[in-house]
C-alpha positions as CSV (number, residue, x, y, z in Angstrom):
1,M,13.3,-12.1,-2.6
2,N,11.7,-14.0,-5.4
3,R,9.2,-11.8,-7.3
4,A,7.0,-14.7,-8.5
5,R,6.8,-16.3,-5.1
6,L,6.0,-13.0,-3.5
7,E,3.2,-12.3,-6.0
8,A,1.7,-15.8,-5.6
9,S,1.9,-15.6,-1.7
10,L,0.3,-12.2,-1.6
11,R,-2.4,-13.2,-4.0
12,E,-3.2,-16.5,-2.1
13,T,-3.2,-14.9,1.3
14,F,-4.9,-11.5,0.7
15,G,-6.7,-11.9,-2.6
16,P,-6.0,-8.3,-3.7
17,E,-7.0,-6.5,-6.9
18,P,-4.4,-6.9,-9.7
19,G,-3.3,-3.2,-9.6
20,S,-2.8,-3.3,-5.8
21,L,-0.9,-6.5,-6.1
22,R,1.4,-5.2,-8.8
23,V,2.3,-2.0,-6.9
24,V,2.9,-3.7,-3.6
25,V,5.1,-6.3,-5.2
26,R,7.1,-3.6,-6.9
27,Q,7.5,-1.6,-3.7
28,A,8.4,-4.8,-1.7
29,M,11.0,-5.7,-4.3
30,D,12.5,-2.2,-4.2
31,L,12.6,-2.3,-0.4
32,A,14.3,-5.7,-0.4
33,E,16.8,-4.7,-3.1
34,S,17.7,-1.5,-1.3
35,G,19.2,-3.4,1.6
36,Q,17.7,-0.9,4.0
37,Y,15.5,-3.4,5.8
38,A,18.4,-5.8,6.3
39,D,20.6,-3.0,7.5
40,D,18.0,-1.9,10.1
41,T,16.8,-5.3,11.3
42,G,19.8,-7.5,10.8
43,T,17.8,-9.9,8.6
44,E,17.0,-10.2,5.0
45,L,13.3,-9.5,4.1
46,T,11.7,-12.8,3.0
47,V,8.4,-13.6,1.4
48,A,7.2,-15.4,4.6
49,E,8.2,-12.6,6.9
50,L,6.6,-10.0,4.7
51,V,3.3,-11.9,4.5
52,E,3.4,-12.4,8.3
53,H,3.9,-8.6,8.9
54,L,1.1,-7.7,6.5
55,G,-1.1,-10.2,8.2
56,D,-0.8,-8.2,11.4
57,A,-2.2,-5.1,9.8
58,P,-5.7,-3.9,10.9
59,D,-6.8,-3.1,7.4
60,E,-8.2,-5.4,4.8
61,R,-6.9,-3.9,1.5
62,L,-3.3,-5.0,0.5
63,V,-2.1,-1.4,-0.2
64,D,-3.4,-0.3,3.3
65,R,-1.7,-3.3,4.9
66,W,1.5,-2.4,3.1
67,N,1.4,1.3,4.1
68,W,0.6,0.4,7.7
69,W,3.7,-1.9,7.9
70,V,5.9,0.6,6.1
71,G,4.6,3.3,8.4
72,S,5.7,1.2,11.4
73,L,9.2,0.9,9.9
74,E,9.3,4.6,9.3
75,L,8.4,5.2,13.0
76,A,11.0,2.7,14.2
77,Y,13.9,3.4,11.9
78,G,13.1,6.3,9.6
79,G,13.8,6.5,5.9
80,Y,10.9,4.2,4.8
81,A,8.4,6.9,3.5
82,E,9.8,6.5,0.0
83,F,8.3,2.9,0.0
84,E,4.8,4.0,0.8
85,V,2.2,3.6,-1.9
86,R,0.7,7.0,-2.8
87,R,-1.9,7.9,-5.4
88,W,-0.4,10.2,-8.0
89,Q,-2.6,12.5,-10.0
90,A,-1.5,14.3,-13.2
91,E,-2.1,18.0,-13.4
C-alpha cells in the first residue's frame, strides 16, 4: 500500500483533522504490512478497498470509521484489536 496515496485518498474522501489522518494512516500501513488482512481475506489491502470499507461506517470522524471497520474484522477473524486507535494518557 502506498502511504502517500492512502493519505491523499483519506484526506480527499473524509476531510479528517491532521492528527486523525496521521494515526489512521499509520495503523493502516501497519495492518497492510503485517499481512494479517491478506491472510484472513485472501486479498491484499488496497487504498481503494480501505476507503470503500471506511465509507460504509456509520460514524463521521475518520478514527471512528477506522475503529468500526477494525472492530468488524476483530469479530469476523480475531486478532485485529491491536490495530484499533486508542487514546493514551500518561500517568
